[in-house]
N, C-alpha and C positions, 0 to 999 in steps of 0.2 A: 800708403800702399807702396810696396817695394817696386823700384824702377831700376833700370840699367841704361846708362848713357850709350848712345850709338857707337859701336866699335869698342865698347869697354870689355876688357878681358877680366874674368874672375878666377881666382885661385880655387882649388878644390875645397878649401875651408869656407871660402865666401859662398860658393855654390851650395854647400850644405846648409850654411846659416840662412841663405835665401829661401831654401826649401822649408826650413822650419818656420820662418817668418810667414810665408805664404800659408802654410798649414794653420798656423795660429790665428790668421786673419780670416780663415774659413774659405780660402780660395782653392777650388778643386782643380781648375784648369788655368794655367798662365802660360802664354807663349811670349817670347821676346825675340823680335826681328826674325821670325821663322820663314825659312825659304825651302822650296823644293824645286830643284832644277834638273831637267833632263837634257842629255846631249843627243841630238838627232842629226847625224852627219856633221856638218860644220856649224850647226845652229845650237844655241842654248835656249831651251823653252823653260820659262819660269812659271811653273804651274801655281806656286805659292810664292808671293813676293813681299817679304818683310812684314808678316802679319803679327800684330800684337793684340791678344784678346785675354779677357779676364772673365772667368765664370765662377760664381761663388756657390757654395753648398746650398742646396734647396732651390736653385733657380730653375726656371723652365725657359730654355733658350732655343730659338730656331736659327739655323744657319741656312741662308737662302741665296739662291743665285741661279742664273740661266745655265743651260748646258755649256760646258767649256769654261765656266767661270772660275774653276778651282776649288769649288766647295767639296767635291768628292775627294780630291787629293788632301785637302785640309782635314776632312773626316778621317781619312786613313792615317794621317799623322796624329790626330787626337786619340784615335783608337789604338795607336801603337801597332798598326798593321804595316806601317812604313816608317822610315827614319828621315829626318830632315837633312837637307844638304848643309845648312848652317842655321844658327840660332838655337835658342834654348826652349825646351818644353817641359814644364812641371805638371805632374799629375798627382794631386793629393800630397804635395810636398816632396814627391820623388822626381829626380831629374831623368825623365824617360828618354830625352834626346841623347843621352850619353850611354844608354844601355845596349848590351849585346843581345843577340837573338833569344838566348835562353831566359834572360832576365825580362825581356819584352813579352815572351810567352807567359811568364809567371804573372806579370803585372796585368796582362789582358784577362787572364783567368780570374784574378782577385779583385781588380779595381774597376773593370768595365763590363757592363751588360749590353750585349749587342742584339739589336732587333733589325732584321733585314727585310727588304721588300718581298723576297722569295721564301721566307720562313726558314729554309735550311734545316729541315727536320729529317731524321733517319726514317725511311719509309717503313721498315719492318719492325721498328721499335714502338712501344706504347708511348703515350704522352708522358707517363711517369718516367720512363727510362730516358727519354729525350731530355727531360728536365734535370735528371740526375747527372747527365754527362759532365758538366763543369766540375761537379763534386767528385766524380771518379778521377778526373784529371788531377784534381787537388789532393787526392789520396785520402779522402774522408772515409771512415768506416761505414760499412754497408747500412746498419740500422740508422745511423744518424743521417746519412745522405737520403735515405728513402723518406724519413720523417720530414726533412727539410724540403724535398721535392713535393711532397704532399701539401705542405703549408704553402709553397709558392703557387701550386695549381689552385688551391682554395682561394688564394688572394686574387686570382684572375677569374674566379667563379666557374672553375672547371672540375670541381670535386667529382661530379657524376660521370666525367668522360676521361678520367685519368688512365684507364686501362685500354682505351681505344687507340688504334693506329691512325696516322695521318689521313689515310684514304677513307677512314670512317668518321672524319670530322669535316665540318664546313670550313671555308676559307677564314672566316672570323675566328673560329675555334682554333685553327692551326696557328694563327697569329697570336692568340692568347697563350698557346703552349710556348711559342717562341719568347713571349714576354715573360712568362714564368721562368723559362730557362735563364733568361737575361737577369732576373731578379734573385735567382736562388743563392748566389754567393754574396748577397748583400753588397753590391758594388758601389764604388764612389759615384759613378755616373751611369745612367741609362742612355745609350747612344743608339738612336733610331734612324735608319737610313731609308727614306721614302716608305714608311711602314704601311701606308694604305694604298700603295701603287698597284698592288695585285688584287685589290678588293673592290667590290661594288660600292656605290655611294652610301647605301644604308649601313653596310658592314664597316666601312671606313669611319662613319660617324660613331659607331659603337666602340671601335678601337680608340679613336681620339678621346672619347669620353672616359675610357679606361685610363689612358695617359693622364688626364686631368685628375682623376681620383688618386693615381699613384703619386702625382706631384703634391696633392693636398695632404698625403700622408708622409711627406718629407723627402721624397726621392728627387734627385737632381736629374733633369732630363735635358738632353741635347738632341734636337730633331733636325735632321738634314733634309731639305725639300726644295723643289723648284716651284711649288704651288702656293700662291699667296693665301688661299683659303685654309690650307693646312698650317702654314706659318702663323696665321692669326689666332691659333690656339695658345701659342706661347706668350709669355709675359715680356719677351724681349726678342728682337730680330737683328741678327748680324747679317748684313747684305754683303755678298762677295761678288766682285767683278774683276776680271783680268788678274786674278791671283791676289787681289788686295781687298782690304776692308773698305768698302765704298761708304758705308755708314752703319752705325750701331745705335739702335733706337729702342726705347721702351714702347710697348703696346699699351695704350691707355685701356683701362678696364672696360670702358664703354665700347671699345672696338674689338674686344676679344670675342672669339667664337666659343660657345660653350654647348656641349651636348650631354652634360651630366644630368 
């Protein structure tokens, strides 16, 4: 596996070669000594402190930690919603940590499917139109994007509700629309931030069962949570504390929670 010595500087050519090597090894997410530092008055707050993580294609990984641990900051970096203060971040072989805002917007649209706790759906738009949105931003022709959006909604068992607006859907159905929207561009990773946080227990189980099915179909899933019972659905848990990786451990099959 590709490694970089602490403090090692890479040329542009070496960075490109490293990206190709990571992609050839099936590594979708790779961070090298990743930092995010905020200046507050005369203090430096290290929200993420030298994080090195590896996530391969097809993995189901939970990033877990208490409030203030740095897991949300790390999620924002992985999701290209923020840029690191220093360090390297490769997403599917592309060096995201060196990208400008326009490039980051493109990679977010193409490579990452986001699922948020609060759904983030357009209230006046149908489920179908909500799922179409990433394809509209990508400039896809109308007929093709409608067909892709219908396929995504079918994949989350919402064929009969695709013309309904969010206020005509249950919480679980709204989260399914959000998941369909995340999947519609066939992203490299599905990044879910506390996806059951706004749902009741029974509906949360239903959504976690859907994630299990999507993973079994080959999707790479990164789940950010502070709840041990949600993290227990993943096959691996990266524990974050004080901005660092405290431990990274596989979840034995006998300990995994399954609602499929």
